[in-house]
C-alpha positions as CSV (number, residue, x, y, z in Angstrom):
1,M,0.0,0.0,0.0
2,M,2.8,2.4,0.9
3,R,4.5,1.7,-2.4
4,R,1.4,2.7,-4.3
5,V,1.0,5.9,-2.3
6,M,4.7,6.8,-3.0
7,G,4.3,6.0,-6.7
8,L,1.2,8.2,-6.9
9,V,3.0,11.0,-5.1
10,A,5.9,10.7,-7.6
11,V,3.6,10.8,-10.6
12,C,1.7,13.8,-9.2
13,A,5.0,15.7,-8.5
14,F,6.2,15.0,-12.0
15,A,2.9,16.1,-13.5
16,L,2.9,19.3,-11.5
17,T,6.5,20.3,-12.4
18,S,6.9,19.0,-15.9
19,G,5.3,22.1,-17.5
20,L,7.2,24.6,-15.4
21,H,10.0,26.9,-16.6
22,A,12.7,28.3,-14.4
23,Q,11.8,31.9,-13.6
24,T,14.5,34.3,-12.5
25,L,13.8,37.7,-11.1
26,V,16.2,40.1,-12.8
27,T,15.0,43.5,-11.7
28,S,12.0,45.4,-10.1
29,G,10.8,48.8,-9.4
30,T,7.8,50.9,-8.3
31,Y,6.1,53.3,-10.8
32,S,5.4,56.6,-9.2
33,G,2.4,57.2,-11.6
34,N,0.3,54.5,-9.9
35,G,2.4,53.2,-7.0
36,H,2.3,49.6,-8.4
37,Q,5.4,47.3,-8.2
38,Y,6.7,45.7,-11.4
39,Y,9.0,42.6,-11.5
40,I,10.9,41.6,-14.7
41,Y,11.5,37.8,-14.9
42,D,13.7,35.9,-17.3
43,A,12.0,32.6,-18.5
44,A,13.0,32.1,-22.1
45,G,10.3,30.4,-24.1
46,I,7.6,30.5,-21.4
47,D,4.1,30.5,-22.6
48,W,1.7,33.3,-21.7
49,A,-0.7,31.2,-19.6
50,T,2.1,29.8,-17.4
51,A,3.5,33.3,-17.0
52,Q,0.1,34.6,-15.9
53,A,-0.4,31.7,-13.5
54,F,3.0,32.5,-11.9
55,A,2.1,36.2,-11.6
56,V,-1.2,35.3,-9.9
57,N,0.6,32.9,-7.5
58,M,2.8,35.8,-6.4
59,G,-0.2,38.1,-5.7
60,G,-0.2,40.0,-9.0
61,Y,-0.9,39.6,-12.7
62,L,0.9,40.1,-16.0
63,A,1.4,43.8,-16.3
64,T,-1.3,46.0,-17.8
65,I,-0.1,49.2,-19.4
66,T,-2.6,52.0,-19.5
67,D,-0.6,55.1,-20.4
68,A,2.7,56.2,-22.0
69,G,4.4,56.9,-18.7
70,E,3.8,53.4,-17.4
71,N,4.9,52.0,-20.8
72,A,8.2,54.0,-20.6
73,F,8.8,52.8,-17.0
74,V,8.3,49.1,-17.8
75,A,10.4,49.5,-20.9
76,S,13.2,51.1,-18.9
77,L,13.1,48.1,-16.4
78,N,13.2,45.7,-19.3
79,S,16.1,47.6,-21.0
80,S,18.1,47.7,-17.8
81,V,18.6,43.9,-18.1
82,F,19.1,41.8,-21.2
83,A,16.3,43.2,-23.3
84,G,13.9,41.0,-25.3
85,Q,10.2,40.4,-25.6
86,R,8.4,39.8,-22.4
87,W,4.8,39.0,-21.8
88,L,2.3,41.6,-20.7
89,G,-1.3,41.1,-19.5
90,G,-3.0,41.8,-22.9
91,F,-4.8,39.1,-24.8
92,Q,-7.6,38.4,-27.3
93,P,-10.3,35.9,-26.6
94,Q,-9.7,32.4,-27.9
95,G,-10.8,32.1,-31.5
96,E,-10.5,35.8,-32.4
97,T,-9.3,35.9,-36.0
98,N,-9.1,39.7,-36.5
99,P,-5.7,40.8,-35.2
100,L,-7.1,44.3,-34.5
101,A,-10.2,43.3,-32.5
102,N,-11.2,42.6,-28.9
103,W,-7.9,43.2,-27.1
104,Q,-8.3,43.0,-23.3
105,W,-6.3,43.3,-20.1
106,V,-6.3,40.4,-17.6
107,T,-7.6,42.9,-14.9
108,G,-10.6,44.0,-17.0
109,E,-9.2,47.5,-17.2
110,A,-10.2,49.5,-20.3
111,W,-8.1,48.8,-23.4
112,G,-7.3,52.4,-24.4
113,Y,-3.6,53.1,-24.6
114,T,-1.5,51.0,-27.0
115,N,2.0,51.1,-28.3
116,W,2.1,48.6,-31.1
117,S,5.2,48.3,-33.3
118,P,4.7,49.4,-36.9
119,G,2.6,46.7,-38.7
120,E,1.4,45.1,-35.4
121,P,-0.8,43.5,-34.4
122,N,-0.8,41.2,-37.5
123,D,-1.3,37.5,-36.6
124,F,1.9,36.8,-38.5
125,Y,1.4,33.0,-38.6
126,G,-2.2,33.2,-39.7
127,P,-5.6,34.2,-38.3
128,G,-5.8,33.7,-34.5
129,S,-2.1,32.7,-34.2
130,E,-0.9,35.5,-32.0
131,Q,-3.4,36.4,-29.3
132,Q,-1.2,37.7,-26.4
133,V,0.8,40.9,-26.0
134,A,4.6,41.2,-25.5
135,I,6.7,44.3,-25.0
136,G,10.1,44.8,-26.5
137,L,9.8,44.1,-30.3
138,H,12.0,46.4,-32.4
139,S,12.4,48.8,-29.5
140,P,12.1,48.6,-25.8
141,T,8.8,50.4,-25.7
142,S,7.0,48.7,-28.6
143,W,4.4,46.0,-28.4
144,N,3.9,42.8,-30.5
145,D,1.0,40.4,-30.8
146,E,2.7,37.1,-30.0
147,G,2.0,33.4,-30.0
148,N,5.3,32.1,-31.3
149,L,7.3,31.4,-28.1
150,N,10.8,31.6,-29.7
151,G,11.0,35.3,-29.2
152,I,9.9,35.5,-25.6
153,R,12.6,36.3,-23.1
154,G,10.3,36.3,-20.0
155,F,7.4,38.3,-18.5
156,V,6.5,41.4,-16.5
157,V,4.5,41.0,-13.2
158,E,2.5,43.9,-11.8
159,V,1.6,43.9,-8.1
160,V,-0.7,46.4,-6.4
161,P,0.7,46.9,-2.9
162,E,-1.6,46.3,0.0
163,P,-2.5,49.5,1.7
164,A,-0.5,50.0,4.9
165,S,-3.7,50.5,6.9
166,M,-4.8,47.0,6.1
167,V,-1.5,45.6,7.2
168,A,-1.6,47.6,10.4
169,L,-5.2,46.5,11.1
170,S,-4.2,42.8,10.5
171,V,-1.3,43.1,12.9
172,G,-3.5,44.8,15.5
173,L,-6.2,42.1,15.2
174,A,-3.6,39.3,15.5
175,G,-2.2,41.0,18.6
176,L,-5.7,41.2,20.2
177,L,-6.4,37.6,19.4
178,G,-3.0,36.7,21.0
179,L,-3.9,38.7,24.2
180,R,-7.3,37.1,24.4
181,R,-5.9,33.6,24.1
182,R,-3.3,34.4,26.8
183,R,-6.0,35.5,29.3
184,K,-7.9,32.2,28.9
């Protein structure tokens, strides 16, 4: 029985880790325009969905860029390390075949600001072939619709910091609970 359990554990561990890529944090910074924190990760060839899952696991999401200042900030972080295309949080719904239509951010924020490279988005490999956004094509600030993983260097994670008041409240409540337990 123990042998079966150990075998099952080994199979589950392999299944959980076989699709993972090595992610290396290479730089980070806080954008003064919104107070959000940005983390640049190296993970050559990582697919968009895996990068987004990693971002969510660390309490954030693939970065959403809503103005030129934010775009320049993220591009400067990316350029400060080995540049290359990195995933952002923009995507088209599965099955969208018009490269110009229905772009969205993972957060549901309005899709207003864009900074596509000339000729992008274009579904280079055919209709519906490139449905995620990467930054860093042709210049550090320009965007590309991407689906072909060969050009992806990594991804950008955006984290909205928890307000200090919530942290203070949590610490205070934990202290009160500790005192209450101590008295019993």
